[in-house]
C-alpha positions in Angstrom: -1.6 -4.0 26.3 -3.3 -6.4 23.5 -2.0 -6.3 19.9 -5.2 -4.4 18.5 -4.0 -1.5 20.2 -1.1 -0.9 18.3 -3.3 -1.6 15.1 -4.4 1.9 13.0 -5.2 2.9 9.9 -3.4 5.6 7.7 -5.6 7.7 6.0 -4.8 9.6 2.4 -2.0 7.2 1.8 -0.3 7.9 -1.7 1.7 5.0 -3.4 5.0 7.0 -4.3 6.6 4.6 -6.0 6.0 1.1 -6.9 8.7 -0.5 -6.4 7.8 -3.9 -6.1 5.1 -5.7 -3.6 8.9 -6.5 -1.6 8.7 -3.4 -0.6 6.1 -0.5 -1.0 7.3 3.1 -0.8 4.6 4.9 0.7 4.2 8.8 1.1 1.7 9.4 4.4 0.0 12.4 5.2 -0.6 13.1 8.3 -2.1 16.0 8.8 -1.2 20.4 8.6 0.5 19.9 4.6 2.9 17.1 5.9 3.9 14.0 4.5 6.0 11.5 5.8 7.8 8.7 3.6 7.8 5.2 4.1 8.8 2.0 2.8 6.2 -0.7 4.0 6.4 -4.5 4.2 2.6 -6.2 3.6 1.7 -8.4 6.2 1.2 -12.0 6.5 2.9 -12.6 3.2 6.3 -13.9 1.3 6.9 -12.5 -2.5 8.8 -14.0 -5.1 12.5 -11.7 -5.5 12.0 -9.3 -8.0 15.0 -10.4 -10.5 12.5 -13.4 -10.9 9.9 -14.0 -13.4 7.0 -14.6 -10.6 8.7 -11.7 -8.6 8.0 -9.3 -12.1 4.8 -11.0 -12.4 3.9 -9.8 -9.1 5.1 -6.5 -9.3 3.2 -6.4 -12.9 0.0 -7.1 -10.9 0.7 -4.5 -8.3 1.3 -1.7 -10.8 -1.9 -2.8 -12.9 -3.9 -2.9 -10.1 -2.8 0.0 -8.0 -2.7 1.9 -11.5 -7.0 2.0 -11.2 -6.8 4.1 -8.0 -4.9 7.0 -9.6 -6.4 10.4 -7.9 -5.1 13.9 -9.3 -4.2 16.4 -6.9 -3.2 19.5 -7.3 0.5 21.3 -6.4 1.6 24.1 -4.7 2.9 25.4 -7.4 -0.2 24.8 -9.7 0.9 21.5 -10.9 -0.9 18.1 -10.7 0.3 15.0 -9.9 -1.5 11.4 -9.9 -0.6 8.9 -7.3 -2.4 5.7 -6.5 -4.3 6.6 -3.0 -4.7 4.1 -0.5 -5.6 3.0 3.4 -2.9 1.0 5.0 -3.5 -0.4 8.2 0.0 -0.4 10.1 0.3 -3.3 13.1 4.3 -2.7 14.0 7.6 -2.7 13.1 9.4 -5.6 10.7 12.8 -6.4 11.7 14.4 -3.5 8.9 12.4 -0.9 10.3 9.3 -1.0 7.9 6.0 -0.8 8.9 4.2 -4.5 8.6 0.6 -3.3 6.5 -2.0 -4.7 5.0 -3.3 -2.5 1.7 -6.8 -1.5 0.8 -7.8 0.1 -2.1 -10.9 0.6 -4.5 -10.4 1.4 -8.4 -12.0 5.5 -8.9 -13.1 5.9 -4.8 -11.1 8.7 -3.3 -13.0 8.4 -0.3 -10.8 6.4 2.6 -13.5 5.7 4.8 -15.3 3.9 1.7 -11.8 2.6 0.7 -12.1 0.7 4.1 -15.5 -0.6 4.1 -15.2 -1.8 0.3 -11.9 -1.9 -0.8 -10.2 -5.0 -1.9 -6.9 -6.0 0.3 -4.1 -5.9 -1.7 -2.5 -8.8 0.6 -4.7 -11.6 0.4 -5.6 -10.5 -3.7 -1.5 -11.3 -4.2 -2.3 -14.8 -2.0 -5.4 -15.8 -3.9 -3.5 -15.2 -7.3 -0.5 -17.0 -6.7 1.4 -14.2 -6.5 2.9 -14.8 -3.0 2.5 -17.2 -0.2 1.3 -16.4 3.4 3.2 -16.5 6.3 2.8 -16.2 9.7 
């Protein structure tokens, strides 16, 4: 089976907690009002340790970028919650059981299809900004 056969997109992924770029906590809507929480790692990059100044800079950048993607959602109890909406492309599980992913985002957009077609790839943006280094 080819590597591409293991690639899939998860639509409607909300970033539950922006702890860092390494790893990222996400909540995936798998349908039928069922959600799963996962800790994921961005594919092909290595980010600095969070305790370092570069790690703090990297985290601040991710928080700032994804905060532009907030989508408000009604809760069952009548409340409203706002979380960043992104599209995650999964590849495989890493050595600690986390999914290895690409994260696409597009500020102001709530359509997963448009985010995939026109969105920014967070992994590459972090490399371009010098906030992560590319790894194979």
